[in-house]
C-alpha beads as a LAMMPS data file, in Angstrom:
LAMMPS data file: protein, C-alpha beads

418 atoms
417 bonds

1 atom types
1 bond types

-500.0 500.0 xlo xhi
-500.0 500.0 ylo yhi
-500.0 500.0 zlo zhi

Masses

1 110.0

Atoms # bond

1 1 1 -400.613 230.222 -30.732
2 1 1 -403.342 230.971 -28.506
3 1 1 -406.638 230.140 -27.255
4 1 1 -408.890 233.217 -26.256
5 1 1 -412.355 231.467 -24.951
6 1 1 -412.902 229.116 -27.756
7 1 1 -411.220 231.058 -30.300
8 1 1 -407.756 229.343 -31.724
9 1 1 -405.896 231.453 -33.624
10 1 1 -402.063 232.017 -34.500
11 1 1 -400.387 235.396 -33.895
12 1 1 -397.780 237.094 -36.927
13 1 1 -394.551 237.622 -36.089
14 1 1 -393.874 241.632 -35.771
15 1 1 -390.350 244.134 -35.088
16 1 1 -391.860 245.302 -31.519
17 1 1 -390.959 247.747 -28.989
18 1 1 -392.766 247.727 -25.577
19 1 1 -394.889 250.076 -25.465
20 1 1 -395.354 250.478 -29.148
21 1 1 -399.090 250.738 -30.467
22 1 1 -400.681 248.556 -32.456
23 1 1 -403.852 249.993 -34.783
24 1 1 -404.467 246.873 -36.728
25 1 1 -403.752 243.534 -35.332
26 1 1 -402.958 240.703 -38.112
27 1 1 -404.301 237.391 -36.784
28 1 1 -404.590 234.204 -39.068
29 1 1 -406.417 230.728 -38.082
30 1 1 -405.872 227.716 -39.380
31 1 1 -409.225 226.845 -39.931
32 1 1 -410.648 230.024 -41.058
33 1 1 -413.461 228.360 -42.570
34 1 1 -414.619 227.313 -39.654
35 1 1 -414.026 229.944 -37.172
36 1 1 -415.922 233.201 -36.586
37 1 1 -414.105 236.125 -37.488
38 1 1 -411.546 237.518 -34.886
39 1 1 -412.568 239.233 -31.702
40 1 1 -409.352 241.850 -31.690
41 1 1 -409.012 242.355 -35.614
42 1 1 -409.078 245.750 -36.420
43 1 1 -408.597 246.752 -32.890
44 1 1 -406.107 249.519 -31.283
45 1 1 -403.784 248.150 -27.942
46 1 1 -400.878 248.803 -26.650
47 1 1 -398.077 246.613 -26.240
48 1 1 -397.438 245.903 -22.377
49 1 1 -395.079 243.165 -22.198
50 1 1 -392.962 240.828 -24.947
51 1 1 -391.702 237.608 -24.704
52 1 1 -389.567 236.006 -27.771
53 1 1 -388.403 232.852 -28.882
54 1 1 -385.443 234.128 -30.989
55 1 1 -382.530 235.595 -28.738
56 1 1 -381.922 238.002 -32.406
57 1 1 -382.388 241.618 -30.704
58 1 1 -381.323 245.241 -31.179
59 1 1 -381.731 247.875 -28.713
60 1 1 -385.193 247.414 -27.153
61 1 1 -386.632 245.820 -30.177
62 1 1 -387.432 242.266 -30.432
63 1 1 -387.130 239.949 -33.080
64 1 1 -389.661 237.297 -33.761
65 1 1 -391.737 237.626 -30.545
66 1 1 -394.951 236.702 -29.287
67 1 1 -396.844 240.185 -27.691
68 1 1 -399.350 240.736 -25.484
69 1 1 -401.660 243.745 -25.838
70 1 1 -404.574 245.113 -24.089
71 1 1 -407.584 245.337 -26.578
72 1 1 -410.537 246.952 -25.484
73 1 1 -411.921 244.781 -22.528
74 1 1 -409.691 241.984 -23.327
75 1 1 -406.329 240.644 -22.675
76 1 1 -404.719 238.883 -24.557
77 1 1 -401.913 236.240 -24.087
78 1 1 -400.156 236.351 -20.461
79 1 1 -397.398 233.738 -20.166
80 1 1 -399.454 231.223 -22.091
81 1 1 -402.737 231.667 -20.476
82 1 1 -405.493 234.068 -21.615
83 1 1 -407.205 235.839 -18.596
84 1 1 -410.028 238.622 -18.525
85 1 1 -409.292 241.968 -18.321
86 1 1 -408.976 242.788 -14.200
87 1 1 -408.522 246.816 -14.541
88 1 1 -412.363 246.943 -13.552
89 1 1 -411.937 245.265 -10.170
90 1 1 -410.244 247.410 -7.477
91 1 1 -408.522 246.354 -4.916
92 1 1 -407.145 248.425 -1.605
93 1 1 -403.756 246.207 -2.253
94 1 1 -402.079 244.280 -4.961
95 1 1 -400.634 241.974 -2.340
96 1 1 -400.942 242.022 1.633
97 1 1 -398.997 239.765 3.430
98 1 1 -399.624 237.995 7.280
99 1 1 -396.282 238.152 8.793
100 1 1 -392.994 239.914 8.903
101 1 1 -390.671 237.333 9.329
102 1 1 -388.014 236.667 6.644
103 1 1 -390.372 235.452 3.811
104 1 1 -392.825 237.713 4.741
105 1 1 -390.378 241.026 4.249
106 1 1 -388.439 240.000 1.487
107 1 1 -391.718 239.169 -0.339
108 1 1 -393.313 242.487 0.309
109 1 1 -390.231 244.885 -0.472
110 1 1 -389.528 243.148 -3.676
111 1 1 -393.184 243.447 -4.676
112 1 1 -393.524 247.203 -3.839
113 1 1 -389.941 247.408 -5.835
114 1 1 -391.791 246.120 -8.870
115 1 1 -394.271 249.248 -8.574
116 1 1 -397.090 246.744 -6.609
117 1 1 -399.378 248.598 -4.036
118 1 1 -398.432 246.037 -0.685
119 1 1 -399.476 245.973 2.983
120 1 1 -397.868 243.484 5.564
121 1 1 -399.512 243.204 9.254
122 1 1 -397.212 241.631 12.256
123 1 1 -398.537 240.925 16.113
124 1 1 -396.166 242.991 18.121
125 1 1 -392.967 242.557 19.567
126 1 1 -391.814 240.451 21.912
127 1 1 -388.384 237.861 22.722
128 1 1 -390.496 235.310 23.278
129 1 1 -393.543 234.302 21.267
130 1 1 -397.208 233.422 21.200
131 1 1 -400.541 233.392 19.381
132 1 1 -400.983 237.273 20.023
133 1 1 -397.229 238.716 20.091
134 1 1 -394.393 238.427 17.811
135 1 1 -392.585 241.204 15.641
136 1 1 -391.094 242.460 12.743
137 1 1 -388.497 240.093 11.710
138 1 1 -389.876 237.364 12.812
139 1 1 -388.279 233.883 14.454
140 1 1 -385.016 233.928 12.710
141 1 1 -384.385 237.820 13.701
142 1 1 -386.029 237.942 17.222
143 1 1 -386.063 234.459 18.611
144 1 1 -383.662 232.441 16.516
145 1 1 -380.987 232.399 14.282
146 1 1 -379.296 236.117 15.095
147 1 1 -379.652 235.530 19.116
148 1 1 -378.612 232.071 19.144
149 1 1 -375.620 233.322 17.147
150 1 1 -375.022 235.559 19.623
151 1 1 -375.066 233.163 23.162
152 1 1 -372.547 230.680 20.915
153 1 1 -370.213 233.170 20.489
154 1 1 -370.345 233.964 24.289
155 1 1 -370.466 230.239 25.237
156 1 1 -366.823 230.173 22.600
157 1 1 -364.413 232.300 24.941
158 1 1 -364.851 230.116 27.938
159 1 1 -362.810 227.607 26.672
160 1 1 -360.618 229.320 24.633
161 1 1 -359.624 231.312 27.099
162 1 1 -358.724 228.420 29.539
163 1 1 -356.468 226.946 26.424
164 1 1 -355.049 230.504 26.582
165 1 1 -352.928 229.702 29.781
166 1 1 -351.403 227.473 27.647
167 1 1 -350.254 229.948 25.290
168 1 1 -348.664 232.430 27.989
169 1 1 -351.739 234.660 28.393
170 1 1 -351.766 235.463 32.470
171 1 1 -355.186 235.219 33.819
172 1 1 -356.662 235.059 37.065
173 1 1 -357.442 231.581 38.567
174 1 1 -361.373 232.442 38.539
175 1 1 -363.135 233.715 35.312
176 1 1 -366.132 234.987 35.680
177 1 1 -369.066 235.005 33.157
178 1 1 -372.041 237.427 33.221
179 1 1 -374.691 236.180 31.700
180 1 1 -377.191 239.130 32.235
181 1 1 -374.760 241.095 30.484
182 1 1 -374.912 239.053 27.510
183 1 1 -378.617 238.975 27.407
184 1 1 -378.597 242.779 27.651
185 1 1 -376.618 242.618 24.233
186 1 1 -378.166 240.229 22.771
187 1 1 -381.666 242.102 23.477
188 1 1 -380.519 245.633 22.135
189 1 1 -379.185 243.243 19.208
190 1 1 -382.387 242.446 18.189
191 1 1 -384.415 245.401 18.927
192 1 1 -381.937 247.233 16.600
193 1 1 -382.531 244.872 13.801
194 1 1 -386.678 245.052 14.629
195 1 1 -385.917 248.464 13.828
196 1 1 -383.849 248.057 10.407
197 1 1 -386.634 245.871 9.367
198 1 1 -389.292 248.556 9.843
199 1 1 -387.045 251.060 8.167
200 1 1 -386.863 248.734 5.047
201 1 1 -390.477 247.960 5.098
202 1 1 -390.962 252.072 4.772
203 1 1 -388.162 252.407 2.427
204 1 1 -389.772 250.428 -0.017
205 1 1 -393.266 251.854 0.521
206 1 1 -394.854 248.948 1.874
207 1 1 -397.355 249.954 4.583
208 1 1 -397.211 247.960 7.806
209 1 1 -400.001 247.215 10.336
210 1 1 -398.799 246.083 14.024
211 1 1 -402.095 243.522 14.861
212 1 1 -403.392 239.968 13.837
213 1 1 -405.103 239.412 10.664
214 1 1 -406.406 236.760 9.115
215 1 1 -408.446 235.766 6.103
216 1 1 -412.047 236.586 5.808
217 1 1 -412.262 235.610 2.042
218 1 1 -410.412 234.699 -1.552
219 1 1 -409.667 238.300 -1.650
220 1 1 -410.391 239.834 2.233
221 1 1 -407.955 240.333 4.946
222 1 1 -409.340 241.429 8.679
223 1 1 -407.168 243.084 10.826
224 1 1 -407.363 243.323 14.433
225 1 1 -405.367 246.315 16.116
226 1 1 -403.877 246.461 19.065
227 1 1 -406.894 248.488 20.767
228 1 1 -409.438 246.052 19.197
229 1 1 -410.452 247.858 16.153
230 1 1 -411.018 245.665 13.084
231 1 1 -410.049 246.699 9.851
232 1 1 -410.728 245.266 6.174
233 1 1 -408.976 245.449 3.573
234 1 1 -409.327 243.642 -0.339
235 1 1 -406.164 242.610 -1.928
236 1 1 -405.543 241.053 -5.138
237 1 1 -403.260 238.847 -3.715
238 1 1 -402.684 237.441 -0.051
239 1 1 -399.385 236.029 1.094
240 1 1 -399.668 233.797 4.416
241 1 1 -395.735 233.837 6.017
242 1 1 -396.845 233.405 9.845
243 1 1 -393.916 231.090 10.696
244 1 1 -393.868 228.341 13.209
245 1 1 -393.672 227.996 16.817
246 1 1 -391.783 225.083 19.200
247 1 1 -393.650 222.256 19.827
248 1 1 -394.490 221.026 23.560
249 1 1 -395.407 217.291 23.815
250 1 1 -398.302 216.057 25.506
251 1 1 -397.146 214.884 29.292
252 1 1 -397.541 215.188 32.602
253 1 1 -395.518 218.272 33.904
254 1 1 -394.943 219.738 30.707
255 1 1 -396.101 223.306 31.408
256 1 1 -392.958 223.453 34.010
257 1 1 -390.349 222.798 30.659
258 1 1 -389.619 225.908 28.276
259 1 1 -388.759 226.080 24.385
260 1 1 -386.321 227.823 22.884
261 1 1 -388.267 231.254 22.863
262 1 1 -387.374 231.101 26.794
263 1 1 -384.151 229.773 26.425
264 1 1 -383.035 232.495 24.998
265 1 1 -384.425 234.910 27.559
266 1 1 -383.840 233.153 30.588
267 1 1 -382.974 235.475 33.468
268 1 1 -380.608 233.576 35.420
269 1 1 -377.860 231.217 33.940
270 1 1 -379.128 227.550 34.540
271 1 1 -376.444 225.141 36.269
272 1 1 -378.071 221.609 35.898
273 1 1 -379.875 221.512 32.131
274 1 1 -382.297 218.807 30.692
275 1 1 -382.801 218.682 27.356
276 1 1 -385.441 216.572 25.146
277 1 1 -384.718 216.298 21.492
278 1 1 -381.709 215.357 18.938
279 1 1 -382.237 217.976 16.625
280 1 1 -379.719 221.053 16.060
281 1 1 -381.594 222.929 18.190
282 1 1 -381.225 220.758 21.068
283 1 1 -377.583 220.610 20.017
284 1 1 -376.962 223.947 19.748
285 1 1 -378.610 224.725 23.276
286 1 1 -376.738 222.074 24.570
287 1 1 -373.293 223.340 22.975
288 1 1 -374.100 226.714 24.735
289 1 1 -375.374 226.013 28.633
290 1 1 -371.864 223.193 28.340
291 1 1 -369.983 226.045 27.358
292 1 1 -371.246 228.415 30.192
293 1 1 -370.243 225.972 32.621
294 1 1 -373.493 223.723 33.308
295 1 1 -374.317 220.027 33.113
296 1 1 -376.107 218.983 30.600
297 1 1 -377.994 216.014 29.448
298 1 1 -379.358 215.617 26.402
299 1 1 -381.822 212.886 25.641
300 1 1 -383.299 211.922 22.064
301 1 1 -385.089 209.095 20.954
302 1 1 -382.569 207.404 17.995
303 1 1 -379.316 206.440 18.484
304 1 1 -377.425 209.615 17.252
305 1 1 -378.627 212.932 17.672
306 1 1 -379.101 215.034 14.433
307 1 1 -381.614 212.379 12.603
308 1 1 -381.492 213.195 9.011
309 1 1 -378.244 214.128 8.421
310 1 1 -374.858 211.914 7.440
311 1 1 -375.064 209.384 9.801
312 1 1 -370.630 209.621 9.829
313 1 1 -371.095 213.214 10.443
314 1 1 -373.555 212.150 13.336
315 1 1 -371.302 209.875 15.086
316 1 1 -368.461 212.372 15.042
317 1 1 -370.802 214.618 16.071
318 1 1 -371.947 212.883 19.475
319 1 1 -368.030 212.294 19.881
320 1 1 -367.332 215.613 20.330
321 1 1 -370.461 216.677 22.812
322 1 1 -369.745 213.820 24.960
323 1 1 -365.774 214.783 24.362
324 1 1 -367.034 218.636 25.791
325 1 1 -368.803 217.533 28.734
326 1 1 -372.530 216.981 27.821
327 1 1 -374.375 213.487 28.833
328 1 1 -375.482 211.735 26.131
329 1 1 -378.511 209.673 26.676
330 1 1 -379.998 207.959 23.353
331 1 1 -383.116 205.609 22.515
332 1 1 -384.538 208.099 26.075
333 1 1 -387.489 209.986 26.297
334 1 1 -389.049 212.129 29.274
335 1 1 -391.909 210.805 30.463
336 1 1 -392.524 212.934 33.301
337 1 1 -391.795 216.397 35.185
338 1 1 -392.491 217.221 38.459
339 1 1 -391.972 220.400 40.610
340 1 1 -389.657 220.282 44.107
341 1 1 -387.838 222.267 46.114
342 1 1 -384.447 222.243 44.431
343 1 1 -385.638 222.438 41.100
344 1 1 -387.411 220.266 38.422
345 1 1 -387.472 216.063 38.822
346 1 1 -387.362 214.632 34.739
347 1 1 -388.510 211.190 35.089
348 1 1 -387.386 208.792 31.480
349 1 1 -388.976 205.839 29.758
350 1 1 -385.208 204.196 30.737
351 1 1 -386.272 204.422 34.657
352 1 1 -383.650 207.172 35.179
353 1 1 -384.331 210.236 37.135
354 1 1 -382.862 213.835 36.369
355 1 1 -382.569 216.724 38.952
356 1 1 -382.587 219.901 36.932
357 1 1 -383.083 223.704 37.072
358 1 1 -384.207 223.761 33.397
359 1 1 -385.884 221.245 31.270
360 1 1 -386.025 222.577 27.434
361 1 1 -388.084 220.871 25.040
362 1 1 -386.362 221.179 21.798
363 1 1 -388.927 218.920 19.791
364 1 1 -389.756 220.124 16.654
365 1 1 -391.582 223.055 15.385
366 1 1 -395.577 223.520 14.743
367 1 1 -396.735 225.703 11.643
368 1 1 -398.774 229.159 12.828
369 1 1 -401.964 228.525 11.100
370 1 1 -404.742 228.021 13.970
371 1 1 -405.926 231.768 13.929
372 1 1 -405.787 232.817 10.458
373 1 1 -409.209 231.555 9.194
374 1 1 -408.417 229.278 6.743
375 1 1 -411.270 226.988 7.091
376 1 1 -413.677 230.160 5.958
377 1 1 -412.206 229.765 2.447
378 1 1 -411.160 226.445 2.147
379 1 1 -407.307 226.901 1.906
380 1 1 -406.115 223.153 2.326
381 1 1 -404.280 222.116 5.621
382 1 1 -402.334 218.678 6.070
383 1 1 -402.377 217.151 9.741
384 1 1 -400.408 219.429 11.022
385 1 1 -401.848 222.211 10.265
386 1 1 -399.296 223.118 7.400
387 1 1 -400.361 225.141 5.014
388 1 1 -400.496 222.878 1.336
389 1 1 -398.942 224.778 -1.402
390 1 1 -397.703 223.655 -4.957
391 1 1 -394.146 224.047 -6.120
392 1 1 -394.706 227.904 -6.620
393 1 1 -396.099 228.186 -2.994
394 1 1 -399.517 228.654 -4.459
395 1 1 -402.819 226.793 -2.752
396 1 1 -405.395 225.657 -3.713
397 1 1 -407.081 228.912 -3.471
398 1 1 -405.362 230.880 -6.713
399 1 1 -405.435 234.437 -4.736
400 1 1 -403.767 233.131 -1.856
401 1 1 -400.128 231.843 -1.197
402 1 1 -397.796 230.786 1.862
403 1 1 -394.127 230.584 1.913
404 1 1 -391.585 229.921 4.544
405 1 1 -392.270 227.506 7.810
406 1 1 -396.111 228.114 8.040
407 1 1 -396.162 225.398 5.013
408 1 1 -393.634 222.949 6.808
409 1 1 -391.297 222.041 3.941
410 1 1 -387.689 223.005 4.783
411 1 1 -388.192 225.694 7.888
412 1 1 -385.134 227.452 7.073
413 1 1 -384.634 231.243 6.370
414 1 1 -382.870 230.659 3.300
415 1 1 -385.733 228.503 1.905
416 1 1 -388.530 231.241 3.341
417 1 1 -386.728 233.912 1.477
418 1 1 -386.565 232.330 -1.683

Bonds

1 1 1 2
2 1 2 3
3 1 3 4
4 1 4 5
5 1 5 6
6 1 6 7
7 1 7 8
8 1 8 9
9 1 9 10
10 1 10 11
11 1 11 12
12 1 12 13
13 1 13 14
14 1 14 15
15 1 15 16
16 1 16 17
17 1 17 18
18 1 18 19
19 1 19 20
20 1 20 21
21 1 21 22
22 1 22 23
23 1 23 24
24 1 24 25
25 1 25 26
26 1 26 27
27 1 27 28
28 1 28 29
29 1 29 30
30 1 30 31
31 1 31 32
32 1 32 33
33 1 33 34
34 1 34 35
35 1 35 36
36 1 36 37
37 1 37 38
38 1 38 39
39 1 39 40
40 1 40 41
41 1 41 42
42 1 42 43
43 1 43 44
44 1 44 45
45 1 45 46
46 1 46 47
47 1 47 48
48 1 48 49
49 1 49 50
50 1 50 51
51 1 51 52
52 1 52 53
53 1 53 54
54 1 54 55
55 1 55 56
56 1 56 57
57 1 57 58
58 1 58 59
59 1 59 60
60 1 60 61
61 1 61 62
62 1 62 63
63 1 63 64
64 1 64 65
65 1 65 66
66 1 66 67
67 1 67 68
68 1 68 69
69 1 69 70
70 1 70 71
71 1 71 72
72 1 72 73
73 1 73 74
74 1 74 75
75 1 75 76
76 1 76 77
77 1 77 78
78 1 78 79
79 1 79 80
80 1 80 81
81 1 81 82
82 1 82 83
83 1 83 84
84 1 84 85
85 1 85 86
86 1 86 87
87 1 87 88
88 1 88 89
89 1 89 90
90 1 90 91
91 1 91 92
92 1 92 93
93 1 93 94
94 1 94 95
95 1 95 96
96 1 96 97
97 1 97 98
98 1 98 99
99 1 99 100
100 1 100 101
101 1 101 102
102 1 102 103
103 1 103 104
104 1 104 105
105 1 105 106
106 1 106 107
107 1 107 108
108 1 108 109
109 1 109 110
110 1 110 111
111 1 111 112
112 1 112 113
113 1 113 114
114 1 114 115
115 1 115 116
116 1 116 117
117 1 117 118
118 1 118 119
119 1 119 120
120 1 120 121
121 1 121 122
122 1 122 123
123 1 123 124
124 1 124 125
125 1 125 126
126 1 126 127
127 1 127 128
128 1 128 129
129 1 129 130
130 1 130 131
131 1 131 132
132 1 132 133
133 1 133 134
134 1 134 135
135 1 135 136
136 1 136 137
137 1 137 138
138 1 138 139
139 1 139 140
140 1 140 141
141 1 141 142
142 1 142 143
143 1 143 144
144 1 144 145
145 1 145 146
146 1 146 147
147 1 147 148
148 1 148 149
149 1 149 150
150 1 150 151
151 1 151 152
152 1 152 153
153 1 153 154
154 1 154 155
155 1 155 156
156 1 156 157
157 1 157 158
158 1 158 159
159 1 159 160
160 1 160 161
161 1 161 162
162 1 162 163
163 1 163 164
164 1 164 165
165 1 165 166
166 1 166 167
167 1 167 168
168 1 168 169
169 1 169 170
170 1 170 171
171 1 171 172
172 1 172 173
173 1 173 174
174 1 174 175
175 1 175 176
176 1 176 177
177 1 177 178
178 1 178 179
179 1 179 180
180 1 180 181
181 1 181 182
182 1 182 183
183 1 183 184
184 1 184 185
185 1 185 186
186 1 186 187
187 1 187 188
188 1 188 189
189 1 189 190
190 1 190 191
191 1 191 192
192 1 192 193
193 1 193 194
194 1 194 195
195 1 195 196
196 1 196 197
197 1 197 198
198 1 198 199
199 1 199 200
200 1 200 201
201 1 201 202
202 1 202 203
203 1 203 204
204 1 204 205
205 1 205 206
206 1 206 207
207 1 207 208
208 1 208 209
209 1 209 210
210 1 210 211
211 1 211 212
212 1 212 213
213 1 213 214
214 1 214 215
215 1 215 216
216 1 216 217
217 1 217 218
218 1 218 219
219 1 219 220
220 1 220 221
221 1 221 222
222 1 222 223
223 1 223 224
224 1 224 225
225 1 225 226
226 1 226 227
227 1 227 228
228 1 228 229
229 1 229 230
230 1 230 231
231 1 231 232
232 1 232 233
233 1 233 234
234 1 234 235
235 1 235 236
236 1 236 237
237 1 237 238
238 1 238 239
239 1 239 240
240 1 240 241
241 1 241 242
242 1 242 243
243 1 243 244
244 1 244 245
245 1 245 246
246 1 246 247
247 1 247 248
248 1 248 249
249 1 249 250
250 1 250 251
251 1 251 252
252 1 252 253
253 1 253 254
254 1 254 255
255 1 255 256
256 1 256 257
257 1 257 258
258 1 258 259
259 1 259 260
260 1 260 261
261 1 261 262
262 1 262 263
263 1 263 264
264 1 264 265
265 1 265 266
266 1 266 267
267 1 267 268
268 1 268 269
269 1 269 270
270 1 270 271
271 1 271 272
272 1 272 273
273 1 273 274
274 1 274 275
275 1 275 276
276 1 276 277
277 1 277 278
278 1 278 279
279 1 279 280
280 1 280 281
281 1 281 282
282 1 282 283
283 1 283 284
284 1 284 285
285 1 285 286
286 1 286 287
287 1 287 288
288 1 288 289
289 1 289 290
290 1 290 291
291 1 291 292
292 1 292 293
293 1 293 294
294 1 294 295
295 1 295 296
296 1 296 297
297 1 297 298
298 1 298 299
299 1 299 300
300 1 300 301
301 1 301 302
302 1 302 303
303 1 303 304
304 1 304 305
305 1 305 306
306 1 306 307
307 1 307 308
308 1 308 309
309 1 309 310
310 1 310 311
311 1 311 312
312 1 312 313
313 1 313 314
314 1 314 315
315 1 315 316
316 1 316 317
317 1 317 318
318 1 318 319
319 1 319 320
320 1 320 321
321 1 321 322
322 1 322 323
323 1 323 324
324 1 324 325
325 1 325 326
326 1 326 327
327 1 327 328
328 1 328 329
329 1 329 330
330 1 330 331
331 1 331 332
332 1 332 333
333 1 333 334
334 1 334 335
335 1 335 336
336 1 336 337
337 1 337 338
338 1 338 339
339 1 339 340
340 1 340 341
341 1 341 342
342 1 342 343
343 1 343 344
344 1 344 345
345 1 345 346
346 1 346 347
347 1 347 348
348 1 348 349
349 1 349 350
350 1 350 351
351 1 351 352
352 1 352 353
353 1 353 354
354 1 354 355
355 1 355 356
356 1 356 357
357 1 357 358
358 1 358 359
359 1 359 360
360 1 360 361
361 1 361 362
362 1 362 363
363 1 363 364
364 1 364 365
365 1 365 366
366 1 366 367
367 1 367 368
368 1 368 369
369 1 369 370
370 1 370 371
371 1 371 372
372 1 372 373
373 1 373 374
374 1 374 375
375 1 375 376
376 1 376 377
377 1 377 378
378 1 378 379
379 1 379 380
380 1 380 381
381 1 381 382
382 1 382 383
383 1 383 384
384 1 384 385
385 1 385 386
386 1 386 387
387 1 387 388
388 1 388 389
389 1 389 390
390 1 390 391
391 1 391 392
392 1 392 393
393 1 393 394
394 1 394 395
395 1 395 396
396 1 396 397
397 1 397 398
398 1 398 399
399 1 399 400
400 1 400 401
401 1 401 402
402 1 402 403
403 1 403 404
404 1 404 405
405 1 405 406
406 1 406 407
407 1 407 408
408 1 408 409
409 1 409 410
410 1 410 411
411 1 411 412
412 1 412 413
413 1 413 414
414 1 414 415
415 1 415 416
416 1 416 417
417 1 417 418
């Protein structure tokens, strides 16, 4: 049963194969006397796809199937919808993606593999992100999961080497750790992965642009290249996959603190660290730095770290963090940071003051949507700047889609990939 404009029809059942040419389309109506003649009777069209309600089939033939045929200037049934034929509209790209992180790269590759003409843009590479620098691979590859795991692995060896003494291993009295060597290995790995992601796009036939993209129309993207030159491209569909960035709380001296971006690229290993936040990023960095010998104070607002996780697990994690020598400060928030001759003085609302070489803000992330020019086309965002999407990741503008952290749903790489 279909509806074409104001005409209602029931399609007859055929034994069809994709690619068959139909010279006459039989359409019967449920009220022939009251409806105008079929707009596609005796027309010729080619079957472009098949869907079927009966699983019986033989080879490429499908029985009891509703077919989709192009008839002149009209396209009939597509996934239950009837749309006007868009073949006369020319676009530079079928899909243009802004942001080449996990979600953007995967969407581009898969679309290109299905035959779409795809373009993607990304900011120039740098381990520490900003509004004007980023890199192919995105947060996970360049300044998230991958480099973090390298530091986690590096931090675990200290305890294991100490424990090895009890199992017959003869080690020197002092174990030396070379932070800069580990940092060099980390940087080399993310550069390698950055190159791999670029090759994946190239091999899939995706056109990669380096520069900043923003939306200037429902089907139009403006790209600002590194030399300032502006290019404009049209696209049938636009996908926003610009990710998110670490949040900095508003307090006196907040510019003295670092975020997870800088924490992965520190030139020197800190000896005294204060971490504000109780999420998994805060807990991971507390474990990394403590594993490398630093004194770590972890401050968070709740009774236990890892809000949102299972309470019993949270209690076990807190116990183990303390067992590793990390100083926990529940129900405590930083209020002020002051630069001193010996480092940073961090004041808390409990009245306690901490002396630190490094203060890390691990207090959440915000969507990268400010510079996309979304308001010009009416794309809706929430109070945090996250792009609002439906269950299919489509915005309120039918031609514009968004995936990943910029939608602030579940900010995890596997979710962006889906």
